[in-house]
VMD Tcl script that builds the backbone (N, CA, C; Angstrom):
set m [mol new atoms 201]
animate dup $m
set s [atomselect $m all]
$s set {name element resname resid chain x y z} {
  {N N MET 1 A -96.299 124.716 -108.168}
  {CA C MET 1 A -95.450 124.492 -109.310}
  {C C MET 1 A -94.434 123.403 -108.954}
  {N N PHE 2 A -94.208 122.523 -109.886}
  {CA C PHE 2 A -93.253 121.432 -109.713}
  {C C PHE 2 A -92.113 121.607 -110.704}
  {N N HIS 3 A -90.963 121.052 -110.374}
  {CA C HIS 3 A -89.804 121.113 -111.271}
  {C C HIS 3 A -89.633 119.774 -111.965}
  {N N TYR 4 A -89.154 119.833 -113.200}
  {CA C TYR 4 A -88.830 118.621 -113.929}
  {C C TYR 4 A -87.719 117.882 -113.192}
  {N N ASP 5 A -87.658 116.585 -113.337}
  {CA C ASP 5 A -86.627 115.762 -112.713}
  {C C ASP 5 A -85.379 115.771 -113.597}
  {N N PRO 6 A -84.272 116.335 -113.097}
  {CA C PRO 6 A -83.058 116.433 -113.906}
  {C C PRO 6 A -82.314 115.097 -114.055}
  {N N ASP 7 A -82.774 114.043 -113.372}
  {CA C ASP 7 A -82.133 112.735 -113.515}
  {C C ASP 7 A -82.403 112.120 -114.881}
  {N N PHE 8 A -83.389 112.659 -115.612}
  {CA C PHE 8 A -83.686 112.197 -116.963}
  {C C PHE 8 A -82.957 113.069 -117.968}
  {N N SER 9 A -82.684 112.517 -119.128}
  {CA C SER 9 A -82.038 113.280 -120.191}
  {C C SER 9 A -82.881 113.164 -121.456}
  {N N PRO 10 A -83.592 114.196 -121.845}
  {CA C PRO 10 A -83.737 115.500 -121.188}
  {C C PRO 10 A -84.614 115.392 -119.936}
  {N N PRO 11 A -84.563 116.428 -119.062}
  {CA C PRO 11 A -85.367 116.420 -117.848}
  {C C PRO 11 A -86.839 116.162 -118.157}
  {N N ALA 12 A -87.543 115.501 -117.220}
  {CA C ALA 12 A -88.931 115.094 -117.445}
  {C C ALA 12 A -89.807 115.464 -116.253}
  {N N PRO 13 A -91.098 115.748 -116.510}
  {CA C PRO 13 A -92.018 116.031 -115.407}
  {C C PRO 13 A -92.388 114.737 -114.677}
  {N N MET 14 A -92.192 114.722 -113.361}
  {CA C MET 14 A -92.440 113.549 -112.522}
  {C C MET 14 A -93.242 113.971 -111.295}
  {N N LEU 15 A -94.061 113.046 -110.789}
  {CA C LEU 15 A -94.823 113.258 -109.557}
  {C C LEU 15 A -94.746 112.025 -108.682}
  {N N GLU 16 A -94.828 112.223 -107.363}
  {CA C GLU 16 A -95.054 111.128 -106.423}
  {C C GLU 16 A -96.564 110.948 -106.360}
  {N N ILE 17 A -97.058 109.740 -106.639}
  {CA C ILE 17 A -98.497 109.497 -106.596}
  {C C ILE 17 A -98.782 108.307 -105.688}
  {N N THR 18 A -100.001 108.249 -105.173}
  {CA C THR 18 A -100.456 107.116 -104.381}
  {C C THR 18 A -101.454 106.337 -105.209}
  {N N VAL 19 A -101.206 105.045 -105.355}
  {CA C VAL 19 A -102.085 104.163 -106.111}
  {C C VAL 19 A -102.861 103.307 -105.114}
  {N N HIS 20 A -104.185 103.362 -105.191}
  {CA C HIS 20 A -105.063 102.613 -104.298}
  {C C HIS 20 A -105.611 101.395 -105.029}
  {N N HIS 21 A -105.702 100.271 -104.333}
  {CA C HIS 21 A -106.316 99.081 -104.905}
  {C C HIS 21 A -107.816 99.339 -105.036}
  {N N PRO 22 A -108.414 99.035 -106.195}
  {CA C PRO 22 A -109.821 99.387 -106.404}
  {C C PRO 22 A -110.816 98.611 -105.541}
  {N N LYS 23 A -110.425 97.445 -105.005}
  {CA C LYS 23 A -111.384 96.643 -104.238}
  {C C LYS 23 A -110.961 96.383 -102.795}
  {N N THR 24 A -109.678 96.541 -102.483}
  {CA C THR 24 A -109.195 96.251 -101.136}
  {C C THR 24 A -108.857 97.557 -100.428}
  {N N ALA 25 A -109.725 97.978 -99.516}
  {CA C ALA 25 A -109.518 99.222 -98.785}
  {C C ALA 25 A -108.208 99.170 -98.011}
  {N N GLY 26 A -107.456 100.251 -98.061}
  {CA C GLY 26 A -106.217 100.338 -97.316}
  {C C GLY 26 A -105.011 99.785 -98.036}
  {N N LEU 27 A -105.206 99.098 -99.147}
  {CA C LEU 27 A -104.075 98.571 -99.910}
  {C C LEU 27 A -103.661 99.634 -100.915}
  {N N GLU 28 A -102.491 100.215 -100.673}
  {CA C GLU 28 A -102.004 101.296 -101.522}
  {C C GLU 28 A -100.491 101.307 -101.534}
  {N N THR 29 A -99.937 101.990 -102.533}
  {CA C THR 29 A -98.490 102.146 -102.627}
  {C C THR 29 A -98.182 103.497 -103.246}
  {N N GLU 30 A -97.037 104.055 -102.887}
  {CA C GLU 30 A -96.600 105.315 -103.482}
  {C C GLU 30 A -95.520 105.020 -104.507}
  {N N VAL 31 A -95.646 105.657 -105.660}
  {CA C VAL 31 A -94.682 105.474 -106.740}
  {C C VAL 31 A -94.386 106.811 -107.397}
  {N N ARG 32 A -93.240 106.885 -108.057}
  {CA C ARG 32 A -92.916 108.048 -108.879}
  {C C ARG 32 A -93.482 107.778 -110.271}
  {N N ALA 33 A -94.147 108.762 -110.836}
  {CA C ALA 33 A -94.761 108.590 -112.147}
  {C C ALA 33 A -94.325 109.712 -113.079}
  {N N GLN 34 A -93.938 109.325 -114.272}
  {CA C GLN 34 A -93.586 110.302 -115.290}
  {C C GLN 34 A -94.860 110.750 -115.999}
  {N N LEU 35 A -95.049 112.069 -116.102}
  {CA C LEU 35 A -96.213 112.603 -116.803}
  {C C LEU 35 A -95.934 112.590 -118.294}
  {N N ASP 36 A -96.847 112.017 -119.049}
  {CA C ASP 36 A -96.693 111.954 -120.495}
  {C C ASP 36 A -98.068 112.134 -121.120}
  {N N PRO 37 A -98.410 113.367 -121.544}
  {CA C PRO 37 A -99.750 113.618 -122.061}
  {C C PRO 37 A -100.047 112.893 -123.377}
  {N N GLY 38 A -99.055 112.326 -124.026}
  {CA C GLY 38 A -99.276 111.583 -125.260}
  {C C GLY 38 A -99.326 110.086 -125.043}
  {N N SER 39 A -99.405 109.638 -123.794}
  {CA C SER 39 A -99.277 108.223 -123.462}
  {C C SER 39 A -100.553 107.654 -122.855}
  {N N ASP 40 A -100.778 106.347 -123.042}
  {CA C ASP 40 A -101.858 105.639 -122.362}
  {C C ASP 40 A -101.289 104.751 -121.237}
  {N N ALA 41 A -99.983 104.596 -121.186}
  {CA C ALA 41 A -99.383 103.599 -120.281}
  {C C ALA 41 A -98.848 104.190 -119.017}
  {N N ILE 42 A -97.970 105.243 -119.078}
  {CA C ILE 42 A -97.299 105.812 -117.901}
  {C C ILE 42 A -98.389 106.526 -117.085}
  {N N LEU 43 A -98.253 107.786 -116.754}
  {CA C LEU 43 A -99.361 108.577 -116.190}
  {C C LEU 43 A -99.869 109.379 -117.371}
  {N N GLY 44 A -100.771 108.791 -118.127}
  {CA C GLY 44 A -101.157 109.319 -119.431}
  {C C GLY 44 A -102.488 110.040 -119.433}
  {N N ARG 45 A -103.027 110.145 -120.630}
  {CA C ARG 45 A -104.252 110.915 -120.846}
  {C C ARG 45 A -105.415 110.426 -120.006}
  {N N ASP 46 A -105.485 109.121 -119.749}
  {CA C ASP 46 A -106.616 108.594 -118.983}
  {C C ASP 46 A -106.692 109.207 -117.591}
  {N N VAL 47 A -105.564 109.566 -117.012}
  {CA C VAL 47 A -105.531 110.228 -115.705}
  {C C VAL 47 A -105.440 111.743 -115.877}
  {N N LEU 48 A -104.558 112.202 -116.761}
  {CA C LEU 48 A -104.319 113.634 -116.903}
  {C C LEU 48 A -105.534 114.396 -117.411}
  {N N ASN 49 A -106.456 113.733 -118.109}
  {CA C ASN 49 A -107.649 114.414 -118.614}
  {C C ASN 49 A -108.577 114.887 -117.494}
  {N N HIS 50 A -108.318 114.478 -116.259}
  {CA C HIS 50 A -109.121 114.932 -115.125}
  {C C HIS 50 A -108.559 116.206 -114.494}
  {N N PHE 51 A -107.443 116.703 -115.003}
  {CA C PHE 51 A -106.747 117.849 -114.423}
  {C C PHE 51 A -106.426 118.882 -115.488}
  {N N ILE 52 A -105.954 120.037 -115.037}
  {CA C ILE 52 A -105.371 121.035 -115.926}
  {C C ILE 52 A -103.863 120.915 -115.770}
  {N N LEU 53 A -103.186 120.516 -116.831}
  {CA C LEU 53 A -101.733 120.326 -116.820}
  {C C LEU 53 A -101.093 121.389 -117.699}
  {N N THR 54 A -100.181 122.162 -117.106}
  {CA C THR 54 A -99.445 123.169 -117.850}
  {C C THR 54 A -97.967 122.822 -117.789}
  {N N LEU 55 A -97.394 122.451 -118.938}
  {CA C LEU 55 A -95.967 122.130 -119.017}
  {C C LEU 55 A -95.214 123.355 -119.507}
  {N N ASN 56 A -94.174 123.748 -118.789}
  {CA C ASN 56 A -93.316 124.856 -119.197}
  {C C ASN 56 A -91.923 124.295 -119.423}
  {N N GLY 57 A -91.707 123.731 -120.595}
  {CA C GLY 57 A -90.433 123.088 -120.899}
  {C C GLY 57 A -89.251 124.030 -120.856}
  {N N LYS 58 A -89.453 125.267 -121.261}
  {CA C LYS 58 A -88.355 126.240 -121.271}
  {C C LYS 58 A -87.830 126.499 -119.855}
  {N N ASP 59 A -88.758 126.511 -118.875}
  {CA C ASP 59 A -88.391 126.763 -117.483}
  {C C ASP 59 A -88.199 125.463 -116.695}
  {N N LEU 60 A -88.493 124.295 -117.346}
  {CA C LEU 60 A -88.401 122.971 -116.710}
  {C C LEU 60 A -89.280 122.879 -115.463}
  {N N THR 61 A -90.503 123.451 -115.576}
  {CA C THR 61 A -91.481 123.377 -114.499}
  {C C THR 61 A -92.833 122.974 -115.076}
  {N N PHE 62 A -93.733 122.536 -114.194}
  {CA C PHE 62 A -95.107 122.245 -114.622}
  {C C PHE 62 A -96.063 122.497 -113.482}
  {N N GLU 63 A -97.328 122.721 -113.835}
  {CA C GLU 63 A -98.392 122.913 -112.862}
  {C C GLU 63 A -99.471 121.880 -113.122}
  {N N LEU 64 A -100.036 121.343 -112.066}
  {CA C LEU 64 A -101.128 120.370 -112.154}
  {C C LEU 64 A -102.229 120.873 -111.230}
  {N N GLN 65 A -103.393 121.218 -111.811}
  {CA C GLN 65 A -104.491 121.771 -111.036}
  {C C GLN 65 A -105.702 120.875 -111.131}
  {N N ASP 66 A -106.431 120.757 -110.021}
  {CA C ASP 66 A -107.697 120.039 -109.983}
  {C C ASP 66 A -108.791 121.079 -110.184}
  {N N PRO 67 A -109.442 121.068 -111.362}
  {CA C PRO 67 A -110.395 122.161 -111.666}
  {C C PRO 67 A -111.610 122.176 -110.764}
}
mol reanalyze $m
mol bondsrecalc $m
mol representation Tube
mol addrep $m
């Protein structure tokens, strides 16, 4: 279980992710990504559709599972 990031107003679900270059092995960077299931740009549906994402806004927590 992860906690929403309170630095946002209102708090938002965030993850540290590693982005790999698709053609250059070993070229990667770590970034913070905001989860937005309604988005195509941030960490959106194109990535989140590969996982089970449970947002608990009332508790300001979320779960991300690899099925």
